[in-house]
Each structure stands twice: as C-alpha cells, then as structure tokens.
C-alpha positions in Angstrom: 152.7 -8.8 -39.9 151.7 -9.2 -36.7 150.9 -6.3 -34.1 153.3 -5.3 -31.2 151.4 -5.4 -28.2 152.0 -2.3 -26.2 150.2 0.5 -24.2 150.0 4.1 -24.3 152.4 5.6 -21.5 151.1 7.5 -18.7 152.7 11.1 -17.9 154.3 11.3 -14.9 157.0 8.8 -13.5 159.2 8.0 -16.6 162.4 8.1 -17.6 163.4 11.5 -19.3 160.1 13.4 -18.6 161.0 16.3 -21.2 161.8 14.0 -24.4 158.7 12.3 -23.2 156.3 15.3 -22.8 157.6 16.5 -26.2 156.7 13.1 -28.2 153.4 13.7 -26.4 153.1 17.6 -27.9 154.2 16.4 -31.9 153.4 12.9 -31.7 150.6 12.7 -29.3 149.8 10.8 -26.5 147.9 7.5 -28.4 151.4 6.5 -30.2 152.1 3.5 -28.3 155.3 2.7 -26.0 156.5 -0.4 -24.3 157.1 -0.5 -20.6 155.3 1.4 -17.8 158.7 3.2 -17.7 159.7 4.1 -21.3 162.8 2.8 -22.6 165.2 5.7 -24.3 167.0 3.7 -26.7 170.1 5.6 -28.1 172.8 3.0 -29.6 172.8 -0.5 -30.5 174.9 -3.5 -31.6 174.5 -6.6 -32.6 171.9 -8.4 -30.0 172.9 -5.1 -27.3 170.8 -1.9 -27.0 172.1 0.8 -24.8 169.6 3.2 -22.9 170.3 7.2 -22.4 171.8 6.3 -19.0 174.1 4.0 -20.1 172.5 0.7 -19.1 172.7 -2.3 -21.9 169.7 -4.6 -22.7 169.7 -8.0 -24.6 167.6 -7.5 -27.2 165.2 -10.8 -27.3 162.7 -8.9 -29.0 163.7 -7.1 -32.5 163.5 -8.8 -35.6 163.7 -5.1 -37.8 167.6 -5.4 -37.2 167.3 -9.2 -39.0 171.4 -9.9 -39.0 172.1 -7.4 -35.8 171.5 -3.5 -34.4 174.1 -1.3 -36.5 175.5 -4.1 -38.4 178.6 -2.6 -40.3 178.4 -4.4 -43.5 174.6 -3.3 -44.2 175.6 0.3 -42.8 178.6 0.6 -45.1 176.8 -0.8 -47.8 174.2 1.8 -47.7 176.5 4.8 -46.8 178.3 3.8 -49.8 175.5 3.6 -52.2 173.9 6.9 -51.0 177.5 8.4 -51.8 177.3 7.0 -55.2 173.8 7.5 -56.5 170.0 7.3 -55.3 167.2 7.5 -57.7 163.6 5.8 -58.5 163.3 2.6 -60.8 162.7 4.2 -63.7 166.0 4.6 -64.2 168.2 1.6 -64.9 170.5 1.3 -62.5 172.2 -2.9 -61.8 171.8 -2.5 -57.5 168.0 -3.2 -57.9 168.5 -6.1 -60.8 171.2 -7.7 -58.8 168.9 -7.4 -55.0 165.9 -8.8 -57.2 168.1 -12.1 -58.7 169.8 -12.7 -55.2 166.4 -12.5 -53.4 164.3 -15.0 -55.7 167.3 -17.2 -55.8 166.0 -17.8 -52.2 162.4 -19.0 -53.7 161.1 -22.1 -55.5 159.0 -22.8 -58.0 157.1 -20.4 -60.0 157.9 -17.5 -57.3 159.9 -15.9 -59.6 158.8 -12.4 -59.9 159.1 -9.1 -57.7 157.3 -6.0 -56.6 159.3 -4.1 -54.4 157.5 -2.1 -51.8 158.6 0.4 -48.9 156.6 -1.6 -45.9 155.0 -4.7 -45.3 151.5 -3.0 -45.2 152.3 -1.7 -48.8 152.8 -5.5 -49.9 150.1 -6.9 -48.3 148.1 -3.8 -49.6 149.4 -4.6 -53.3 148.8 -8.3 -53.1 145.4 -7.7 -52.2 145.1 -5.7 -55.5 146.7 -8.2 -57.5 144.5 -11.0 -56.2 140.9 -8.7 -56.6 142.3 -7.5 -60.1 143.4 -11.8 -60.9 140.1 -13.2 -59.7 137.3 -11.0 -59.9 136.0 -11.3 -56.5 136.7 -8.8 -53.1 136.5 -12.3 -50.6 139.2 -12.6 -48.2 139.3 -14.8 -45.6 141.9 -14.3 -42.4 142.6 -15.6 -38.9 140.4 -13.9 -36.6 143.1 -12.5 -34.6 145.6 -11.2 -37.1 147.3 -8.3 -38.4 148.6 -7.7 -41.8 149.6 -3.6 -41.4 147.5 -0.5 -41.2 145.9 0.6 -44.7 142.2 1.1 -45.2 141.9 -2.2 -46.9 143.8 -4.0 -44.1 142.4 -2.4 -41.3 138.8 -3.8 -42.7 140.4 -7.1 -42.3 142.1 -6.7 -39.0 141.5 -8.9 -36.2 143.8 -9.1 -33.4 144.1 -5.3 -32.3 141.7 -1.9 -32.0 140.3 -0.3 -35.1 137.4 2.1 -35.7 137.1 0.6 -39.2 134.1 -2.2 -39.0 134.6 -5.8 -40.3 134.6 -5.5 -43.7 131.4 -7.6 -45.2 133.7 -9.1 -47.7 135.7 -10.7 -45.0 135.5 -14.1 -43.1 137.5 -14.9 -40.2 138.6 -18.3 -39.6 139.4 -19.3 -35.5 143.2 -21.1 -36.4 143.3 -24.7 -35.0 146.0 -25.2 -32.7 147.1 -28.8 -32.3 149.9 -28.0 -29.8 150.5 -31.3 -27.7 148.4 -33.0 -30.2 150.4 -34.1 -32.7 149.6 -37.4 -34.3 146.7 -38.3 -32.0 143.0 -38.9 -32.9 142.6 -35.4 -31.4 144.6 -33.1 -33.8 142.7 -35.2 -37.0 139.2 -34.4 -35.4 140.3 -30.6 -34.9 141.7 -30.8 -38.6 137.9 -32.1 -39.5 136.0 -29.1 -37.5 138.3 -26.7 -38.7 138.2 -27.3 -42.5 134.4 -27.6 -42.0 134.8 -24.1 -40.9 136.5 -23.2 -44.2 134.0 -24.7 -46.1 131.4 -22.5 -44.6 133.2 -19.3 -44.7 133.9 -19.7 -48.3 130.3 -20.2 -49.1 129.1 -17.4 -46.9 131.2 -15.5 -49.2 130.0 -17.0 -52.5 126.3 -16.5 -51.6 127.0 -12.8 -50.2 128.2 -12.3 -54.2 131.9 -11.7 -52.9 133.5 -14.5 -53.9 136.7 -15.9 -52.8 140.3 -13.3 -53.8 142.5 -14.8 -51.5 143.6 -16.0 -48.1 146.4 -14.1 -46.5 147.8 -15.5 -43.5 150.7 -15.7 -41.2 153.0 -18.8 -41.7 153.7 -18.7 -38.2 150.7 -17.5 -37.0 152.5 -15.5 -34.9 150.2 -12.5 -33.5 147.4 -15.3 -33.0 150.3 -16.6 -30.3 152.4 -19.0 -32.2 150.0 -21.6 -32.7 150.6 -24.9 -34.5 147.9 -25.8 -37.1 147.1 -29.6 -37.3 149.0 -31.2 -40.0 147.0 -30.9 -43.3 145.5 -28.0 -42.4 146.9 -24.9 -44.3 147.6 -27.5 -47.5 143.2 -28.0 -47.1 142.6 -24.3 -47.0 145.1 -23.5 -50.0 143.0 -26.2 -51.9 139.7 -24.9 -51.1 140.6 -21.4 -51.7 142.0 -22.7 -55.1 138.7 -24.5 -56.3 137.0 -21.5 -55.3 138.9 -19.0 -57.5 140.8 -17.3 -54.9 144.7 -16.9 -54.4 147.1 -18.1 -51.5 149.1 -14.9 -49.6 151.8 -15.6 -47.7 152.6 -12.8 -45.0 156.4 -13.5 -44.4 157.1 -10.2 -42.5 157.4 -12.1 -39.4 158.1 -16.1 -40.6 160.6 -15.2 -43.3 164.1 -14.6 -44.1 165.7 -17.6 -42.4 163.7 -17.3 -38.9 162.5 -20.5 -38.5 165.9 -22.0 -39.4 164.5 -25.2 -41.2 163.8 -23.3 -44.4 164.5 -19.8 -45.6 160.3 -19.0 -45.7 157.7 -19.9 -43.6 155.6 -21.3 -46.0 158.0 -23.5 -47.0 157.1 -25.5 -43.8 154.0 -26.4 -45.4 153.4 -29.0 -48.4 151.7 -26.2 -50.8 153.1 -22.7 -52.2 151.2 -19.3 -51.9 150.4 -17.3 -55.0 151.9 -14.4 -53.5 154.4 -13.7 -50.7 154.5 -10.4 -48.9 158.2 -9.0 -47.0 158.6 -6.6 -44.8 160.6 -5.6 -41.7 163.9 -7.6 -41.6 164.4 -7.1 -45.4 166.9 -3.8 -45.1 167.7 -4.4 -41.3 166.1 -1.1 -40.3 166.4 0.9 -44.2 162.8 0.3 -44.9 162.6 -2.2 -47.8 159.3 -4.5 -48.2 158.1 -6.7 -51.2 155.7 -9.1 -53.0 157.2 -12.2 -54.6 154.8 -13.7 -57.6 154.9 -15.4 -60.5 155.5 -14.1 -63.8 151.9 -14.9 -65.0 150.1 -12.7 -62.4 153.0 -10.2 -62.7 152.4 -9.5 -66.3 148.8 -9.7 -66.0 148.9 -7.1 -63.3 151.4 -5.1 -65.3 149.5 -4.6 -68.3 146.2 -3.1 -66.7 148.3 -0.9 -63.9 151.3 1.6 -64.6 152.7 0.6 -61.0 155.4 2.1 -59.7 156.9 3.6 -56.7 159.2 6.5 -55.9 161.1 5.2 -53.2 161.0 1.5 -53.4 163.4 -0.6 -55.0 165.9 2.4 -54.9 169.7 1.7 -55.4 169.8 2.5 -51.6 167.2 0.0 -50.3 168.3 -2.7 -52.7 172.0 -2.4 -51.4 170.5 -2.1 -48.0 168.7 -5.7 -49.0 171.4 -7.3 -50.5 174.0 -6.8 -47.9 171.6 -8.5 -45.5 171.2 -11.5 -47.7 175.1 -11.5 -48.2 175.6 -11.4 -44.1 173.1 -14.4 -43.6 175.0 -16.2 -46.1 178.7 -15.2 -45.1 177.6 -16.1 -41.4 175.5 -18.6 -42.3 172.2 -17.5 -40.2 169.9 -19.7 -41.0 171.8 -23.1 -40.0 172.4 -21.1 -36.9 169.0 -20.3 -36.4 168.0 -24.0 -36.7 170.8 -25.5 -34.3 170.2 -22.9 -31.8 166.4 -22.9 -32.1 166.2 -26.8 -31.3 168.6 -25.7 -28.2 166.3 -23.4 -27.2 163.4 -25.3 -27.3 164.6 -28.0 -25.3 165.1 -25.2 -22.6 161.6 -24.1 -23.1 160.1 -27.3 -22.7 162.2 -27.5 -19.6 161.2 -24.7 -18.2 157.4 -25.4 -19.0 157.5 -28.8 -17.4 158.9 -27.5 -14.2 156.9 -24.1 -13.6 153.0 -24.1 -12.7 152.7 -21.0 -14.5 153.5 -22.3 -18.1 151.3 -23.6 -20.4 153.3 -24.6 -22.8 156.5 -23.7 -25.1 155.9 -22.3 -28.6 157.6 -21.3 -31.8 160.2 -22.3 -34.2 163.7 -21.6 -34.6 164.2 -17.9 -33.2 160.8 -17.0 -32.9 159.4 -18.6 -29.8 157.4 -18.2 -26.6 156.0 -19.5 -23.4 152.1 -19.8 -22.5 151.7 -17.8 -18.8 149.1 -19.6 -17.1 147.4 -18.8 -13.7 149.0 -20.5 -10.8 145.5 -22.3 -9.5 145.8 -25.2 -11.9 143.1 -23.9 -14.3 145.0 -23.4 -17.5 143.6 -20.0 -17.6 145.7 -17.3 -19.4 147.0 -14.8 -16.9 147.9 -11.9 -19.1 148.5 -9.4 -16.0 151.4 -12.3 -14.6 152.9 -12.1 -18.4 152.9 -8.2 -17.7 154.6 -8.1 -14.8 156.8 -10.8 -16.1 157.8 -8.4 -19.5 158.3 -5.9 -16.7 160.8 -7.7 -14.4 162.4 -9.2 -17.5 163.4 -5.5 -18.3 164.8 -4.9 -14.7 166.9 -7.9 -15.1 168.4 -6.2 -18.7 166.4 -8.5 -21.0 164.3 -6.9 -23.8 160.8 -9.2 -24.4 157.2 -8.8 -25.4 153.9 -10.5 -25.6 151.4 -12.0 -28.1 148.3 -13.9 -28.1 144.4 -13.7 -28.1 144.9 -13.3 -24.5 148.4 -11.3 -24.5 149.6 -14.1 -22.2 152.4 -15.7 -24.7 155.9 -14.5 -24.3 157.2 -13.4 -27.4 160.9 -13.9 -28.1 162.1 -13.2 -31.3 165.8 -11.5 -31.6 168.0 -10.8 -34.0 169.4 -13.8 -36.1 172.9 -13.0 -34.8 172.0 -14.4 -31.3 173.8 -16.9 -29.9 174.2 -19.6 -27.4 175.6 -17.5 -25.1 172.8 -14.9 -25.4 170.3 -17.6 -25.2 171.5 -18.9 -22.0 171.5 -15.4 -20.6 168.1 -14.9 -21.9 167.0 -18.3 -20.3 168.3 -18.0 -17.2 167.0 -14.5 -16.5 163.7 -16.1 -17.5 163.5 -19.0 -15.4 164.3 -16.4 -12.3 161.8 -14.3 -12.8 159.6 -17.0 -13.2 160.5 -18.4 -9.6 160.2 -14.8 -8.8 156.5 -14.6 -9.5 155.9 -18.1 -8.2 156.4 -17.0 -4.6 
C-alpha cells in the first residue's frame, strides 16, 4: 500500500465551489484533494474519466479500477449477486469459496490459505497481528519512507506521510538501497553490503531492546519510496536475516500485485524468496471494497485456534463476485501479458525521454507502474518537487491524469488501469514529452 500525494484544497477559485463548500462543511478541509483546481468527476469508462463540465481525461493514475472504470463484467456480476443474496461468511455460500479457489490458484508454494478483509489497511493490521502471535515478538522492520495503512498500529510504523503518532519504539525503519543505474557493477555490490549491514544493526537493536523481530513489511515495488530498484539479493538477504531472528516476511501487494508488473502475478515473485503472508487490497474488486491476507495453512490454523476471527462484510457473496469477475476479465483479456509487453514499450520510451531531457534524472518502474525522476535544470541532479507539481498540473490541463511519489515528491507516478493500450500509452507519453519541453523553456 502507498500514500497518495495530494494537498488540502484551498477555498475560492475551484470549479464547483458549492460542492467544495459542502464537502468542507461535512468532510472538513483536511480531507485531501488532487490539483489546485479539484476535479469533479462524474463518470468513467475503461481508461477515460469525465468531469462535470463534460471534459474527458485519460486516466494514467488509478489502480483501483484494475480492469477499467465501470467494467461491465464486474458491474453485472455485482448486480446479479446483489439481486440474489448478500450475507456474511458465517453461512455457507459457494461464491466466496469459488473466489478463494481462483485467487489462491495464482499463488505458488505454501501460500494456500486466505483471510478476506475489507481493505489493505485491515489486511496489513491482520498480518501484523498474526506475526506477533506466531513469533511472540513485537519488533517490525519497514522502509524509512513507506505507508501501509491508517490503523493505529500502522500509523506507528508509517514513515512516508504525516501522522500524529510517533514512530513506535518497536519499529526500525530501513533506508531501502536504490541500485538504479548500477546493476551488475561493483557499486551495486557495495550498496548491497552496506544495506544488509544496516539490517543486521536494526535487528540487533530490536533484540537488545527486548522487542525481538516479528515481521519485515514491504511493498515489492517500493512505490511510495519512488519506485526504487534494490540491488540483487537485497530482499533475499533481509528475508533470511528476519527469519533467522524468528520473524516473518509480509509482502504488501496492494500496489504491485494482480499482474501489474507484467512478468508475474505478484510483485514478490520478482525476488528469489517467498513471503509468509501477502496482503491485498485496492485492485481486488475494481472499486468494490475487498482486501485479503494470503498465508500458509499452518499460520492460518495456528491463528484460528486462538482467535475467533470473522468479518461481517469481508468475503460476502457480492465482494466475492466482484473479485472473481476481476480475475475472469484479467484471464479473458490476457491483461498480465499486455502489462508486460506494453510496459516494455513504455519503459523504452521513458528511457528515451530521460536521455533527451535535462529535467529527467532516470526512468523508473516495471510493467504498468512507471515514472520519471524530475530534477533541477542546473545539472546538479537535485530533486525538483516544484517542477514536478507544475508538470502534473500541466498534464491535467492537457487531459491526462498522473501524480507524484518519492521521498522528495519528485517522481512522476503513472499507474493506469490494466486495460491501457499502446494508443493510450502513446497519448500519455506524447503529452508528457510536450509538457517537459514546455518546462524547459
């Protein structure tokens, strides 16, 4: 799971001022909105969104409508199930079992059991609870610029956005090494050695403080961090050290999962080690709230023996119908393979843009989650968050929606629905190139 970089909207010059005033009067002025002039969106179809004035926008940002806005297959499945029956999981119903079977079939090894939840936050909270109970420890390792949800437990280990809760005494943040541009070199080896030494020190610190190690929680794409590329062997090294200390590995797949990286269904499959728990969220129901924790039979049975765990809404027939429809559309339209081929094409175009612009430091990402580092034009390579924000506002005026991420808010964030095509990619990239050219004048 990642944070969504946004700002509190100022009153005054926005479109739809009456609606904005009503929002402030009900949701408050601290509920974040994108853009200097917030968009009032009223409909969507595929990769397109339409605002209240009738203008359409190419959606290069939203991963919640994983198989497209208002996907008719998903909408029909939800509607049909809602018109039949909807209840909680303390009654038998075939739909939730069908979904569990289909979802678990996409995992390998021992990851063959499923807890269903309502959100990624709830999934991460449950995964941490399972880890604490299994290990008898409380210590957690996370990235030093990450976001995994908004419960109290998760706020205490949030490092990538503002929260009132202080970092928990049981939390040790790790600076994730970024090997972008150094793959296969001696520099990558030194980076790996230094980063794993930091992991050793963090684990020792947790043990000395009496917390022990319960879990390492990470997003395989390190998306909030700015789509970092850890050196080869880093994730495997962290996992081995955490397990040697008695802890578990939790992969947060809210951003990187469901075929987005193209080469595999799940982001953790990029690495040579499998997690003990996988947490899921946003894309599962294409906009219908669904989340989950995938784990092993042993961990599920151990937790179940000591906890009467149930969830009124998670795993309902309607939620399960939504999730099953998403998987069916992905298979029927071969969307993972499309993410791989289109992602490769986009990566090549982004590298060319980076090479030709003094405002771009590097191209980033994998599959259909990609971005560019925006840097100052003076050749220093310093992050340029102000220029990045200007660029995003310009893209909105050009009819393309994107956002930004990273420690310095200077990495363009592009993460469209998987039904994105080459035609859509060309439109986004052409507008991006023009916007960059305009900034450089």
